[in-house]
N, CA, C and O atoms as CSV, one atom per row, in Angstrom:
chain,resi,resn,atom,element,x,y,z
A,1,MET,N,N,38.651,131.399,97.149
A,1,MET,CA,C,37.773,130.263,97.116
A,1,MET,C,C,38.387,129.096,97.888
A,1,MET,O,O,37.683,128.370,98.590
A,2,LYS,N,N,39.692,128.922,97.755
A,2,LYS,CA,C,40.358,127.837,98.492
A,2,LYS,C,C,40.184,128.015,99.997
A,2,LYS,O,O,39.970,127.039,100.716
A,3,GLN,N,N,40.273,129.249,100.474
A,3,GLN,CA,C,40.115,129.526,101.898
A,3,GLN,C,C,38.697,129.168,102.361
A,3,GLN,O,O,38.521,128.565,103.420
A,4,ILE,N,N,37.709,129.535,101.579
A,4,ILE,CA,C,36.318,129.221,101.932
A,4,ILE,C,C,36.106,127.713,101.945
A,4,ILE,O,O,35.451,127.184,102.843
A,5,GLU,N,N,36.659,127.019,100.951
A,5,GLU,CA,C,36.516,125.565,100.896
A,5,GLU,C,C,37.209,124.916,102.093
A,5,GLU,O,O,36.701,123.951,102.663
A,6,HIS,N,N,38.361,125.445,102.466
A,6,HIS,CA,C,39.087,124.915,103.625
A,6,HIS,C,C,38.279,125.132,104.910
A,6,HIS,O,O,38.211,124.244,105.759
A,7,GLU,N,N,37.675,126.298,105.049
A,7,GLU,CA,C,36.827,126.575,106.212
A,7,GLU,C,C,35.636,125.621,106.254
A,7,GLU,O,O,35.238,125.162,107.325
A,8,CYS,N,N,35.078,125.331,105.099
A,8,CYS,CA,C,33.968,124.380,105.010
A,8,CYS,C,C,34.426,122.994,105.460
A,8,CYS,O,O,33.699,122.307,106.177
A,9,ASP,N,N,35.617,122.581,105.048
A,9,ASP,CA,C,36.164,121.294,105.486
A,9,ASP,C,C,36.308,121.249,107.003
A,9,ASP,O,O,35.985,120.242,107.633
A,10,GLU,N,N,36.795,122.345,107.587
A,10,GLU,CA,C,36.952,122.397,109.041
A,10,GLU,C,C,35.600,122.282,109.749
A,10,GLU,O,O,35.481,121.594,110.763
A,11,ILE,N,N,34.597,122.949,109.217
A,11,ILE,CA,C,33.249,122.872,109.792
A,11,ILE,C,C,32.725,121.445,109.697
A,11,ILE,O,O,32.147,120.921,110.650
A,12,THR,N,N,32.931,120.827,108.548
A,12,THR,CA,C,32.484,119.445,108.352
A,12,THR,C,C,33.116,118.520,109.386
A,12,THR,O,O,32.430,117.706,110.005
A,13,HIS,N,N,34.419,118.651,109.566
A,13,HIS,CA,C,35.114,117.796,110.532
A,13,HIS,C,C,34.622,118.057,111.953
A,13,HIS,O,O,34.446,117.121,112.734
A,14,ALA,N,N,34.401,119.321,112.286
A,14,ALA,CA,C,33.925,119.665,113.628
A,14,ALA,C,C,32.526,119.093,113.883
A,14,ALA,O,O,32.250,118.584,114.969
A,15,VAL,N,N,31.655,119.176,112.887
A,15,VAL,CA,C,30.305,118.639,113.039
A,15,VAL,C,C,30.342,117.130,113.200
A,15,VAL,O,O,29.642,116.578,114.048
A,16,VAL,N,N,31.153,116.459,112.393
A,16,VAL,CA,C,31.250,114.998,112.489
A,16,VAL,C,C,31.805,114.595,113.852
A,16,VAL,O,O,31.313,113.644,114.460
A,17,GLN,N,N,32.821,115.305,114.340
A,17,GLN,CA,C,33.369,115.009,115.670
A,17,GLN,C,C,32.314,115.215,116.751
A,17,GLN,O,O,32.170,114.381,117.645
A,18,SER,N,N,31.582,116.311,116.674
A,18,SER,CA,C,30.523,116.580,117.650
A,18,SER,C,C,29.436,115.521,117.585
A,18,SER,O,O,28.880,115.120,118.608
A,19,LEU,N,N,29.145,115.084,116.395
A,19,LEU,CA,C,28.127,114.063,116.200
A,19,LEU,C,C,28.519,112.764,116.894
A,19,LEU,O,O,27.673,112.084,117.474
A,20,HIS,N,N,29.794,112.425,116.834
A,20,HIS,CA,C,30.273,111.203,117.479
A,20,HIS,C,C,30.269,111.320,119.005
A,20,HIS,O,O,30.178,110.308,119.700
A,21,LYS,N,N,30.366,112.541,119.532
A,21,LYS,CA,C,30.416,112.752,120.976
A,21,LYS,C,C,29.034,112.961,121.596
A,21,LYS,O,O,28.881,112.840,122.811
A,22,THR,N,N,28.033,113.270,120.780
A,22,THR,CA,C,26.706,113.592,121.290
A,22,THR,C,C,25.856,112.332,121.358
A,22,THR,O,O,25.726,111.600,120.376
A,23,PHE,N,N,25.289,112.095,122.510
A,23,PHE,CA,C,24.491,110.890,122.715
A,23,PHE,C,C,23.105,111.042,122.070
A,23,PHE,O,O,22.645,110.148,121.360
A,24,ILE,N,N,22.453,112.167,122.321
A,24,ILE,CA,C,21.110,112.405,121.782
A,24,ILE,C,C,21.152,113.693,120.966
A,24,ILE,O,O,21.655,114.715,121.432
A,25,THR,N,N,20.630,113.639,119.766
A,25,THR,CA,C,20.561,114.834,118.920
A,25,THR,C,C,19.102,115.104,118.573
A,25,THR,O,O,18.305,114.168,118.503
A,26,PRO,N,N,18.737,116.372,118.352
A,26,PRO,CA,C,17.350,116.677,117.996
A,26,PRO,C,C,16.980,116.203,116.588
A,26,PRO,O,O,15.800,116.071,116.263
A,27,ILE,N,N,17.981,115.952,115.765
A,27,ILE,CA,C,17.783,115.456,114.398
A,27,ILE,C,C,18.538,114.136,114.292
A,27,ILE,O,O,19.575,113.961,114.933
A,28,ASP,N,N,18.035,113.224,113.502
A,28,ASP,CA,C,18.666,111.916,113.327
A,28,ASP,C,C,20.138,112.077,112.923
A,28,ASP,O,O,20.462,112.900,112.066
A,29,ARG,N,N,21.006,111.305,113.530
A,29,ARG,CA,C,22.445,111.375,113.250
A,29,ARG,C,C,22.759,111.188,111.773
A,29,ARG,O,O,23.553,111.932,111.199
A,30,ASN,N,N,22.139,110.204,111.173
A,30,ASN,CA,C,22.406,109.928,109.762
A,30,ASN,C,C,22.000,111.113,108.882
A,30,ASN,O,O,22.681,111.426,107.905
A,31,ASP,N,N,20.887,111.773,109.232
A,31,ASP,CA,C,20.458,112.950,108.465
A,31,ASP,C,C,21.471,114.086,108.590
A,31,ASP,O,O,21.778,114.761,107.608
A,32,ILE,N,N,21.985,114.293,109.798
A,32,ILE,CA,C,22.994,115.337,110.003
A,32,ILE,C,C,24.255,115.014,109.204
A,32,ILE,O,O,24.812,115.876,108.525
A,33,TYR,N,N,24.690,113.774,109.296
A,33,TYR,CA,C,25.902,113.361,108.584
A,33,TYR,C,C,25.720,113.511,107.071
A,33,TYR,O,O,26.605,114.017,106.382
A,34,THR,N,N,24.581,113.074,106.565
A,34,THR,CA,C,24.302,113.191,105.125
A,34,THR,C,C,24.284,114.646,104.693
A,34,THR,O,O,24.856,114.994,103.660
A,35,LEU,N,N,23.633,115.497,105.471
A,35,LEU,CA,C,23.550,116.919,105.147
A,35,LEU,C,C,24.934,117.566,105.113
A,35,LEU,O,O,25.269,118.259,104.152
A,36,ILE,N,N,25.729,117.350,106.138
A,36,ILE,CA,C,27.026,118.018,106.215
A,36,ILE,C,C,27.992,117.492,105.148
A,36,ILE,O,O,28.775,118.265,104.597
A,37,THR,N,N,27.949,116.197,104.851
A,37,THR,CA,C,28.863,115.682,103.827
A,37,THR,C,C,28.433,116.128,102.433
A,37,THR,O,O,29.283,116.370,101.576
A,38,ARG,N,N,27.148,116.237,102.198
A,38,ARG,CA,C,26.697,116.739,100.882
A,38,ARG,C,C,27.011,118.215,100.716
A,38,ARG,O,O,27.343,118.665,99.619
A,39,MET,N,N,26.904,118.971,101.807
A,39,MET,CA,C,27.286,120.382,101.733
A,39,MET,C,C,28.772,120.507,101.413
A,39,MET,O,O,29.174,121.376,100.640
A,40,ASP,N,N,29.583,119.639,102.007
A,40,ASP,CA,C,31.016,119.647,101.729
A,40,ASP,C,C,31.287,119.251,100.275
A,40,ASP,O,O,32.155,119.836,99.627
A,41,ASP,N,N,30.560,118.273,99.766
A,41,ASP,CA,C,30.709,117.870,98.359
A,41,ASP,C,C,30.381,119.031,97.428
A,41,ASP,O,O,31.076,119.253,96.436
A,42,ILE,N,N,29.327,119.766,97.748
A,42,ILE,CA,C,28.938,120.918,96.919
A,42,ILE,C,C,30.039,121.972,96.949
A,42,ILE,O,O,30.376,122.549,95.916
A,43,MET,N,N,30.598,122.224,98.129
A,43,MET,CA,C,31.675,123.215,98.234
A,43,MET,C,C,32.891,122.780,97.436
A,43,MET,O,O,33.557,123.615,96.822
A,44,ASP,N,N,33.193,121.487,97.433
A,44,ASP,CA,C,34.306,120.977,96.620
A,44,ASP,C,C,34.049,121.229,95.138
A,44,ASP,O,O,34.966,121.598,94.404
A,45,LEU,N,N,32.809,121.031,94.693
A,45,LEU,CA,C,32.470,121.269,93.289
A,45,LEU,C,C,32.532,122.753,92.936
A,45,LEU,O,O,32.966,123.112,91.842
A,46,VAL,N,N,32.101,123.616,93.852
A,46,VAL,CA,C,32.187,125.066,93.623
A,46,VAL,C,C,33.650,125.487,93.494
A,46,VAL,O,O,33.998,126.291,92.629
A,47,GLU,N,N,34.501,124.939,94.358
A,47,GLU,CA,C,35.931,125.253,94.271
A,47,GLU,C,C,36.512,124.791,92.935
A,47,GLU,O,O,37.267,125.523,92.295
A,48,ALA,N,N,36.159,123.578,92.519
A,48,ALA,CA,C,36.667,123.057,91.245
A,48,ALA,C,C,36.199,123.917,90.073
A,48,ALA,O,O,36.966,124.181,89.147
A,49,ALA,N,N,34.948,124.351,90.113
A,49,ALA,CA,C,34.425,125.209,89.040
A,49,ALA,C,C,35.149,126.553,89.019
A,49,ALA,O,O,35.480,127.065,87.949
A,50,SER,N,N,35.395,127.127,90.199
A,50,SER,CA,C,36.079,128.421,90.238
A,50,SER,C,C,37.516,128.300,89.733
A,50,SER,O,O,38.035,129.222,89.104
A,51,GLU,N,N,38.157,127.164,90.007
A,51,GLU,CA,C,39.508,126.948,89.489
A,51,GLU,C,C,39.506,126.878,87.961
A,51,GLU,O,O,40.412,127.400,87.312
A,52,ARG,N,N,38.501,126.239,87.398
A,52,ARG,CA,C,38.412,126.147,85.935
A,52,ARG,C,C,38.120,127.511,85.315
A,52,ARG,O,O,38.680,127.851,84.273
A,53,VAL,N,N,37.248,128.292,85.950
A,53,VAL,CA,C,36.966,129.639,85.455
A,53,VAL,C,C,38.252,130.451,85.426
A,53,VAL,O,O,38.518,131.169,84.462
A,54,SER,N,N,39.047,130.338,86.481
A,54,SER,CA,C,40.322,131.057,86.535
A,54,SER,C,C,41.314,130.507,85.516
A,54,SER,O,O,41.982,131.276,84.823
A,55,LEU,N,N,41.415,129.177,85.420
A,55,LEU,CA,C,42.360,128.539,84.507
A,55,LEU,C,C,42.108,128.948,83.057
A,55,LEU,O,O,43.043,129.245,82.314
A,56,TYR,N,N,40.837,128.960,82.668
A,56,TYR,CA,C,40.496,129.291,81.283
A,56,TYR,C,C,40.244,130.786,81.087
A,56,TYR,O,O,39.879,131.220,79.994
A,57,ASP,N,N,40.441,131.572,82.150
A,57,ASP,CA,C,40.294,133.026,82.103
A,57,ASP,C,C,38.946,133.435,81.512
A,57,ASP,O,O,38.874,134.292,80.631
A,58,LEU,N,N,37.895,132.817,82.004
A,58,LEU,CA,C,36.555,133.123,81.513
A,58,LEU,C,C,36.101,134.473,82.060
A,58,LEU,O,O,36.212,134.743,83.255
A,59,ARG,N,N,35.595,135.304,81.174
A,59,ARG,CA,C,35.194,136.659,81.562
A,59,ARG,C,C,33.697,136.910,81.438
A,59,ARG,O,O,33.160,137.795,82.105
A,60,LYS,N,N,33.010,136.130,80.581
A,60,LYS,CA,C,31.568,136.332,80.419
A,60,LYS,C,C,30.904,135.008,80.076
A,60,LYS,O,O,31.552,134.073,79.605
A,61,MET,N,N,29.602,134.945,80.322
A,61,MET,CA,C,28.849,133.732,79.998
A,61,MET,C,C,28.537,133.693,78.505
A,61,MET,O,O,28.258,134.716,77.881
A,62,THR,N,N,28.591,132.511,77.964
A,62,THR,CA,C,28.188,132.327,76.570
A,62,THR,C,C,26.671,132.197,76.521
A,62,THR,O,O,26.046,131.953,77.554
A,63,PRO,N,N,26.066,132.352,75.353
A,63,PRO,CA,C,24.607,132.183,75.250
A,63,PRO,C,C,24.151,130.794,75.697
A,63,PRO,O,O,23.059,130.650,76.248
A,64,GLU,N,N,24.976,129.770,75.465
A,64,GLU,CA,C,24.603,128.403,75.859
A,64,GLU,C,C,24.481,128.295,77.394
A,64,GLU,O,O,23.558,127.657,77.900
A,65,VAL,N,N,25.381,128.899,78.098
A,65,VAL,CA,C,25.333,128.862,79.564
A,65,VAL,C,C,24.119,129.612,80.065
A,65,VAL,O,O,23.422,129.148,80.968
A,66,ALA,N,N,23.864,130.770,79.482
A,66,ALA,CA,C,22.712,131.557,79.900
A,66,ALA,C,C,21.422,130.789,79.663
A,66,ALA,O,O,20.508,130.864,80.484
A,67,THR,N,N,21.325,130.049,78.554
A,67,THR,CA,C,20.125,129.257,78.251
A,67,THR,C,C,20.002,128.106,79.220
A,67,THR,O,O,18.911,127.846,79.727
A,68,TRP,N,N,21.107,127.396,79.498
A,68,TRP,CA,C,21.083,126.271,80.411
A,68,TRP,C,C,20.679,126.726,81.812
A,68,TRP,O,O,19.862,126.079,82.468
A,69,ARG,N,N,21.248,127.828,82.264
A,69,ARG,CA,C,20.942,128.349,83.596
A,69,ARG,C,C,19.465,128.712,83.699
A,69,ARG,O,O,18.855,128.549,84.756
A,70,GLY,N,N,18.889,129.203,82.606
A,70,GLY,CA,C,17.492,129.589,82.605
A,70,GLY,C,C,16.535,128.419,82.692
A,70,GLY,O,O,15.346,128.600,82.957
A,71,ALA,N,N,17.052,127.211,82.467
A,71,ALA,CA,C,16.205,126.021,82.525
A,71,ALA,C,C,15.788,125.681,83.939
A,71,ALA,O,O,14.888,124.864,84.134
A,72,TRP,N,N,16.416,126.283,84.925
A,72,TRP,CA,C,16.083,125.991,86.324
A,72,TRP,C,C,14.853,126.719,86.648
A,72,TRP,O,O,14.365,126.636,87.775
C-alpha cells in the first residue's frame, strides 16, 4: 500500500508540474488541481486505513461495519 501511495504522490507532483508549464488546458486549471489533490488526499486516507487494519490485525468485518457499508 505504501508503494501505491508513493506512486500516487509522484503522479500528483507530475500533474501539478505539467499544469504549471501548460499555457492552455482543455479543462480549467483549478478543476485539474482540485481533482488531483483530492485524489491524493483519498489515497492518503486509504493508506492510513490499511495501516490501521494491519496494526490491529483485523481479519473480518464486524456486523456494525457491514451495516454502515450497506448504507451507501
